[in-house]
ZAFINU-231712 format. One record per residue (C-alpha): residue in one letter; z, y, x negated. Coordinates in pm, whole numbers, plus 32768, in hexadecimal, padded with zeros to 4 digits. Layout:
N
<node type="a" Z="Z" Y="Y" X="X"/>
...
END
This chain:
262
<node type="m" Z="B69C" Y="CFE3" X="16A6"/>
<node type="q" Z="B61C" Y="D023" X="1805"/>
<node type="a" Z="B604" Y="D1D2" X="1855"/>
<node type="p" Z="B72D" Y="D250" X="1894"/>
<node type="d" Z="B783" Y="D2A7" X="1A05"/>
<node type="t" Z="B85E" Y="D3DF" X="19F4"/>
<node type="t" Z="B89E" Y="D3B8" X="1B50"/>
<node type="r" Z="B955" Y="D24F" X="1B1D"/>
<node type="d" Z="B9E6" Y="D2E6" X="19D8"/>
<node type="l" Z="BA7C" Y="D433" X="1A82"/>
<node type="a" Z="BB20" Y="D35D" X="1BB2"/>
<node type="l" Z="BBC1" Y="D28A" X="1AA2"/>
<node type="l" Z="BC45" Y="D3B2" X="19DB"/>
<node type="t" Z="BCB3" Y="D41A" X="1B48"/>
<node type="e" Z="BD8D" Y="D31D" X="1B89"/>
<node type="a" Z="BDFB" Y="D305" X="1A4D"/>
<node type="a" Z="BE7E" Y="D455" X="1A2C"/>
<node type="q" Z="BF10" Y="D42C" X="1B84"/>
<node type="a" Z="BFCE" Y="D31F" X="1B1C"/>
<node type="a" Z="C075" Y="D3A0" X="19BF"/>
<node type="g" Z="C0BF" Y="D4E5" X="1AC7"/>
<node type="a" Z="C17F" Y="D3F6" X="1B9B"/>
<node type="l" Z="C23E" Y="D352" X="1A6F"/>
<node type="a" Z="C257" Y="D488" X="197F"/>
<node type="m" Z="C351" Y="D518" X="1AAC"/>
<node type="r" Z="C434" Y="D40F" X="1AA1"/>
<node type="y" Z="C498" Y="D483" X="1992"/>
<node type="w" Z="C45C" Y="D622" X="19C3"/>
<node type="k" Z="C5A1" Y="D6AB" X="19D4"/>
<node type="r" Z="C661" Y="D57F" X="1966"/>
<node type="h" Z="C6A9" Y="D5B4" X="1823"/>
<node type="p" Z="C5D1" Y="D499" X="176F"/>
<node type="e" Z="C612" Y="D448" X="161B"/>
<node type="a" Z="C53B" Y="D524" X="1521"/>
<node type="w" Z="C51D" Y="D539" X="13AB"/>
<node type="e" Z="C44B" Y="D5F0" X="129F"/>
<node type="k" Z="C303" Y="D546" X="11F7"/>
<node type="e" Z="C313" Y="D533" X="108B"/>
<node type="g" Z="C25B" Y="D63E" X="0FD2"/>
<node type="g" Z="C2AC" Y="D75E" X="10AD"/>
<node type="a" Z="C1D8" Y="D6D8" X="11C8"/>
<node type="g" Z="C2A0" Y="D734" X="12F1"/>
<node type="p" Z="C368" Y="D67F" X="1405"/>
<node type="v" Z="C31C" Y="D555" X="1496"/>
<node type="s" Z="C407" Y="D487" X="15B2"/>
<node type="e" Z="C415" Y="D358" X="1674"/>
<node type="a" Z="C32C" Y="D3EB" X="1773"/>
<node type="d" Z="C226" Y="D427" X="16A6"/>
<node type="l" Z="C23D" Y="D2AD" X="1621"/>
<node type="a" Z="C25D" Y="D21C" X="1758"/>
<node type="v" Z="C0FD" Y="D300" X="1815"/>
<node type="n" Z="C056" Y="D288" X="16F0"/>
<node type="t" Z="C0A2" Y="D141" X="1709"/>
<node type="l" Z="C055" Y="D145" X="1884"/>
<node type="l" Z="BEDF" Y="D20E" X="184C"/>
<node type="a" Z="BE9C" Y="D119" X="1726"/>
<node type="e" Z="BECF" Y="D00A" X="1830"/>
<node type="i" Z="BE0A" Y="D0A1" X="1926"/>
<node type="l" Z="BCBE" Y="D122" X="1884"/>
<node type="r" Z="BCC1" Y="D006" X="175A"/>
<node type="e" Z="BCDC" Y="CEC4" X="187C"/>
<node type="a" Z="BBD4" Y="CFBA" X="192F"/>
<node type="r" Z="BAE4" Y="CFDC" X="180D"/>
<node type="p" Z="BB2A" Y="CF25" X="1709"/>
<node type="d" Z="BA03" Y="CF89" X="1637"/>
<node type="y" Z="BA6C" Y="D0B5" X="162E"/>
<node type="g" Z="BB1D" Y="D10C" X="1502"/>
<node type="w" Z="BC65" Y="D1DE" X="14BF"/>
<node type="l" Z="BD01" Y="D327" X="1456"/>
<node type="s" Z="BE62" Y="D38D" X="1484"/>
<node type="e" Z="BF63" Y="D470" X="1420"/>
<node type="e" Z="C056" Y="D392" X="1476"/>
<node type="s" Z="BFA4" Y="D254" X="13EE"/>
<node type="q" Z="BF6B" Y="D1E3" X="127D"/>
<node type="d" Z="BE1E" Y="D232" X="1229"/>
<node type="d" Z="BD18" Y="D131" X="1202"/>
<node type="p" Z="BBE4" Y="D146" X="1132"/>
<node type="a" Z="BB11" Y="D05E" X="1218"/>
<node type="r" Z="BB21" Y="D190" X="12F1"/>
<node type="l" Z="B9F0" Y="D24B" X="11FD"/>
<node type="a" Z="B8FE" Y="D13E" X="1276"/>
<node type="a" Z="B92B" Y="D131" X="13EE"/>
<node type="e" Z="B834" Y="D1B9" X="14A6"/>
<node type="r" Z="B910" Y="D238" X="15A5"/>
<node type="i" Z="BA82" Y="D29D" X="1587"/>
<node type="f" Z="BBB0" Y="D30D" X="1656"/>
<node type="i" Z="BC36" Y="D438" X="1596"/>
<node type="v" Z="BDA5" Y="D46E" X="1649"/>
<node type="d" Z="BEDD" Y="D531" X="1634"/>
<node type="p" Z="C000" Y="D49E" X="171F"/>
<node type="i" Z="C0B3" Y="D5DE" X="170D"/>
<node type="d" Z="C00A" Y="D6FA" X="16BD"/>
<node type="g" Z="C162" Y="D81B" X="169C"/>
<node type="t" Z="C255" Y="D74F" X="1649"/>
<node type="r" Z="C34C" Y="D841" X="15BC"/>
<node type="a" Z="C30E" Y="D8D5" X="1741"/>
<node type="f" Z="C357" Y="D794" X="17D9"/>
<node type="l" Z="C48D" Y="D734" X="1729"/>
<node type="a" Z="C4F1" Y="D8CB" X="1762"/>
<node type="e" Z="C4C8" Y="D869" X="18F2"/>
<node type="e" Z="C3D6" Y="D983" X="190A"/>
<node type="p" Z="C272" Y="D8BF" X="19F0"/>
<node type="g" Z="C182" Y="D97A" X="18E1"/>
<node type="f" Z="C139" Y="D803" X="1863"/>
<node type="a" Z="BFE1" Y="D72A" X="18B6"/>
<node type="h" Z="BF45" Y="D5F0" X="1890"/>
<node type="a" Z="BE11" Y="D5F1" X="17AD"/>
<node type="i" Z="BD02" Y="D4E4" X="17C7"/>
<node type="a" Z="BB88" Y="D50D" X="1772"/>
<node type="v" Z="BA71" Y="D3F3" X="173A"/>
<node type="v" Z="B98F" Y="D466" X="1611"/>
<node type="e" Z="B849" Y="D3B7" X="1584"/>
<node type="r" Z="B7CA" Y="D426" X="1418"/>
<node type="g" Z="B885" Y="D524" X="144F"/>
<node type="r" Z="B832" Y="D5AD" X="156C"/>
<node type="v" Z="B942" Y="D5AB" X="168E"/>
<node type="l" Z="B87D" Y="D539" X="17D6"/>
<node type="a" Z="B9A7" Y="D54E" X="18B0"/>
<node type="g" Z="BB23" Y="D5F2" X="18A5"/>
<node type="v" Z="BC47" Y="D62B" X="196C"/>
<node type="v" Z="BD85" Y="D70D" X="194B"/>
<node type="h" Z="BE99" Y="D6BD" X="1A2C"/>
<node type="l" Z="BFB4" Y="D78B" X="1A49"/>
<node type="p" Z="C0CC" Y="D6AC" X="1B48"/>
<node type="a" Z="C1DE" Y="D793" X="1B59"/>
<node type="l" Z="C0F2" Y="D8A5" X="1BA2"/>
<node type="q" Z="C024" Y="D7BA" X="1C9A"/>
<node type="q" Z="BEF0" Y="D83D" X="1BDB"/>
<node type="s" Z="BDA7" Y="D753" X="1B72"/>
<node type="y" Z="BC83" Y="D7F5" X="1AB7"/>
<node type="a" Z="BB61" Y="D72C" X="1A75"/>
<node type="a" Z="B9E4" Y="D6F5" X="1A07"/>
<node type="t" Z="B8E5" Y="D63C" X="19C6"/>
<node type="c" Z="B7B3" Y="D6A5" X="18AF"/>
<node type="d" Z="B6B8" Y="D68F" X="19F3"/>
<node type="g" Z="B7D0" Y="D743" X="1AF7"/>
<node type="p" Z="B868" Y="D84C" X="1B34"/>
<node type="a" Z="B9FE" Y="D8B3" X="1AF8"/>
<node type="t" Z="BACA" Y="D879" X="1BCB"/>
<node type="l" Z="BC5B" Y="D8B7" X="1C37"/>
<node type="n" Z="BCC4" Y="D7D3" X="1D4B"/>
<node type="g" Z="BB7F" Y="D772" X="1DAF"/>
<node type="a" Z="BAFA" Y="D8EF" X="1DBE"/>
<node type="p" Z="B9FC" Y="D993" X="1CD0"/>
<node type="i" Z="BA83" Y="DA89" X="1BE7"/>
<node type="a" Z="B9DC" Y="DB9A" X="1B23"/>
<node type="a" Z="BA48" Y="DC3B" X="19E2"/>
<node type="a" Z="BA4D" Y="DDC4" X="19FC"/>
<node type="k" Z="B91C" Y="DEBE" X="19B8"/>
<node type="t" Z="B9DD" Y="DF7A" X="18B8"/>
<node type="r" Z="B916" Y="E035" X="1790"/>
<node type="c" Z="BA09" Y="E13E" X="16C5"/>
<node type="i" Z="BAFB" Y="E0AC" X="15F0"/>
<node type="a" Z="BBC0" Y="E1D4" X="1642"/>
<node type="g" Z="BCB7" Y="E169" X="1774"/>
<node type="s" Z="BC24" Y="E024" X="175E"/>
<node type="s" Z="BD76" Y="DF24" X="17D1"/>
<node type="l" Z="BD98" Y="DE26" X="169B"/>
<node type="l" Z="BE47" Y="DD00" X="1661"/>
<node type="t" Z="BEB2" Y="DCBD" X="14F8"/>
<node type="a" Z="BFEF" Y="DCCF" X="1432"/>
<node type="r" Z="C0AD" Y="DE1A" X="13CA"/>
<node type="t" Z="C047" Y="DDBD" X="1260"/>
<node type="t" Z="BEE2" Y="DE28" X="128B"/>
<node type="d" Z="BF37" Y="DF7E" X="12CD"/>
<node type="e" Z="BF7B" Y="DFA1" X="1146"/>
<node type="a" Z="BE4F" Y="E097" X="10CC"/>
<node type="v" Z="BDF4" Y="DFAA" X="0FC3"/>
<node type="h" Z="BD33" Y="DEBF" X="10C2"/>
<node type="w" Z="BC66" Y="DFF3" X="1117"/>
<node type="r" Z="BB23" Y="E0AE" X="1079"/>
<node type="g" Z="BBAF" Y="E210" X="10E1"/>
<node type="p" Z="BCDA" Y="E270" X="11BD"/>
<node type="r" Z="BD55" Y="E16B" X="12D4"/>
<node type="p" Z="BC82" Y="E170" X="13FE"/>
<node type="a" Z="BD38" Y="E1FC" X="1538"/>
<node type="y" Z="BD50" Y="E0C1" X="15DD"/>
<node type="m" Z="BE87" Y="E035" X="16C7"/>
<node type="r" Z="BF3B" Y="DF1B" X="1619"/>
<node type="s" Z="BFBD" Y="DDFE" X="16FC"/>
<node type="f" Z="C046" Y="DCA8" X="1677"/>
<node type="r" Z="C04B" Y="DB61" X="1726"/>
<node type="p" Z="C10A" Y="DA29" X="169C"/>
<node type="s" Z="BFD9" Y="D921" X="16D7"/>
<node type="l" Z="BEC4" Y="D97E" X="1617"/>
<node type="a" Z="BDFE" Y="D896" X="171D"/>
<node type="w" Z="BE69" Y="D9A2" X="184A"/>
<node type="r" Z="BDFC" Y="DACD" X="1775"/>
<node type="l" Z="BCBB" Y="DA2B" X="1775"/>
<node type="c" Z="BCAF" Y="D9E7" X="18D0"/>
<node type="l" Z="BD3E" Y="DB52" X="1914"/>
<node type="v" Z="BC26" Y="DBD7" X="18B6"/>
<node type="a" Z="BB4A" Y="DB09" X="1968"/>
<node type="e" Z="BC0A" Y="DB8A" X="1AA9"/>
<node type="g" Z="BBA0" Y="DCE7" X="1A76"/>
<node type="r" Z="BD27" Y="DD30" X="1A48"/>
<node type="f" Z="BD0B" Y="DD83" X="18D8"/>
<node type="d" Z="BBE0" Y="DDE8" X="1814"/>
<node type="a" Z="BBFC" Y="DD51" X="16CD"/>
<node type="s" Z="BCBE" Y="DC6C" X="1629"/>
<node type="l" Z="BCEA" Y="DC50" X="148A"/>
<node type="s" Z="BD8A" Y="DB99" X="1397"/>
<node type="l" Z="BD81" Y="DBD8" X="1249"/>
<node type="r" Z="BE17" Y="DA6A" X="11C6"/>
<node type="q" Z="BD64" Y="D91E" X="11AB"/>
<node type="a" Z="BD74" Y="D8B9" X="12FC"/>
<node type="w" Z="BDBE" Y="D724" X="1367"/>
<node type="e" Z="BC81" Y="D683" X="140F"/>
<node type="w" Z="BD63" Y="D5E4" X="14F4"/>
<node type="d" Z="BDAD" Y="D743" X="155D"/>
<node type="v" Z="BC68" Y="D7D3" X="157F"/>
<node type="a" Z="BB58" Y="D6D9" X="15D8"/>
<node type="a" Z="BB9F" Y="D6DA" X="1756"/>
<node type="a" Z="BBF4" Y="D84D" X="178A"/>
<node type="s" Z="BAC4" Y="D883" X="16B7"/>
<node type="l" Z="B9E8" Y="D816" X="1794"/>
<node type="i" Z="BA92" Y="D88C" X="18D5"/>
<node type="a" Z="BA71" Y="D9C3" X="181E"/>
<node type="a" Z="B8F4" Y="D9B6" X="17EF"/>
<node type="r" Z="B8C1" Y="D92D" X="1918"/>
<node type="a" Z="B958" Y="DA76" X="19DD"/>
<node type="g" Z="B86F" Y="DB55" X="1916"/>
<node type="a" Z="B946" Y="DB7E" X="17CF"/>
<node type="l" Z="B8C3" Y="DB31" X="1674"/>
<node type="a" Z="B9A4" Y="DA70" X="15BE"/>
<node type="t" Z="B9A4" Y="DA5C" X="144A"/>
<node type="d" Z="BA6F" Y="DA4C" X="12F7"/>
<node type="r" Z="BAF5" Y="DB79" X="127F"/>
<node type="l" Z="B9DE" Y="DBB4" X="118F"/>
<node type="g" Z="B8FE" Y="DBA8" X="12F8"/>
<node type="h" Z="B84F" Y="DA1E" X="1280"/>
<node type="e" Z="B830" Y="D922" X="1379"/>
<node type="i" Z="B976" Y="D839" X="1393"/>
<node type="i" Z="B909" Y="D6C9" X="1347"/>
<node type="f" Z="BA0B" Y="D5CE" X="13CE"/>
<node type="n" Z="BA85" Y="D479" X="132F"/>
<node type="g" Z="BA70" Y="D500" X="11E1"/>
<node type="p" Z="BB65" Y="D441" X="10A9"/>
<node type="g" Z="BC48" Y="D561" X="10B0"/>
<node type="a" Z="BC2B" Y="D57F" X="1248"/>
<node type="r" Z="BC7C" Y="D6EB" X="11F2"/>
<node type="c" Z="BBB9" Y="D83D" X="122E"/>
<node type="d" Z="BBA8" Y="D98A" X="116B"/>
<node type="g" Z="BC6E" Y="DA57" X="1261"/>
<node type="l" Z="BBD7" Y="DA94" X="13DF"/>
<node type="l" Z="BB3C" Y="DBF3" X="1463"/>
<node type="v" Z="BADE" Y="DBA6" X="15F3"/>
<node type="a" Z="BA3A" Y="DCDD" X="16D4"/>
<node type="p" Z="B90E" Y="DD2A" X="178B"/>
<node type="p" Z="B7D8" Y="DD32" X="16A2"/>
<node type="a" Z="B7CF" Y="DEB6" X="1671"/>
<node type="l" Z="B945" Y="DED4" X="1658"/>
<node type="h" Z="B94B" Y="DDA2" X="153B"/>
<node type="a" Z="B87E" Y="DE5E" X="148A"/>
<node type="q" Z="B930" Y="DFB8" X="1480"/>
<node type="y" Z="BA6C" Y="DF0A" X="13FD"/>
<node type="l" Z="B99D" Y="DE29" X="12F8"/>
<node type="a" Z="B91E" Y="DF64" X="128B"/>
<node type="a" Z="BAA6" Y="DFF3" X="1282"/>
<node type="l" Z="BB54" Y="DEFD" X="11F1"/>
<node type="h" Z="BB80" Y="DECB" X="107A"/>
<node type="p" Z="BA8C" Y="DD83" X="1008"/>
END
C-alpha cells in the first residue's frame, strides 16, 4: 500500500460528510421510522441506515483497499488485518436527531495501524464542519481553531454527563467545574477543540466511531485526548471501544486526571 495522502483522504471525507448531511436533512423533522437496538444499545432510525449505506458507497468505492468499521454495519473481523480503515458513525446523536434537535453529527475518520490520519465531524443542521489531518491544523468551516489555555480545574467548563458529579468518581471533593452536556460525543470533543469548552469527560466506555475523528481534531487544536485513565487510544481494536475519554488542554488534562478516582 502506498504512503497515505492525508490531503486527498480529507477531501474524500469532506465530500462524503456533505453528502451524508444532505441526505440526513431529508429525514430530519419528518418523523423517520425508528426502533431500539438489541441489548439496550440505543435507538436507530431509517435515516441512520440510509446515511450508512451512502457513506459506504462513496468511501469504499473510492478506497476499496481500506477496511470498514461503522456503528450501523455488521462488524467484519477482516478489518483487523487492514492497514488503513474507515471508522464511521453515520449519525452521532440519534436521540437528538429523532427529537428534532440540531446537535447531531456525521463522524468519519481514516485510521492507519491504530492512528487517526484524517477526520471530519459534520453537523448539517448547524452548518458546521470540523476537520483535521495528522499533519495539519484543526479547522471549523475551513478556519483554524485552537483549544482554550485554561489550566485550573476550578471554574473550568466541562462537557460530561450528570452522573460525573457523583462523589464515587473523585479522589476528594468534587472539583468546582461547570458542567454542560451535548448529545453528540464527537461534537463535545470538537467544542473543546474550538475552545468553547475547556474539557470533555466520559466515564463510560466509548465506541471508536464516536471518538476517532473528533479525537484527532481535538489533538490538532492543542488538546490532549486520552482514555479516562490517561492512556493513548489505539483505534481499530477487536472490541472497537476505549475505556472512557478525557479531552482537555495538557495542564488541565493533568489536573482532571489527578482528581479522578482510578
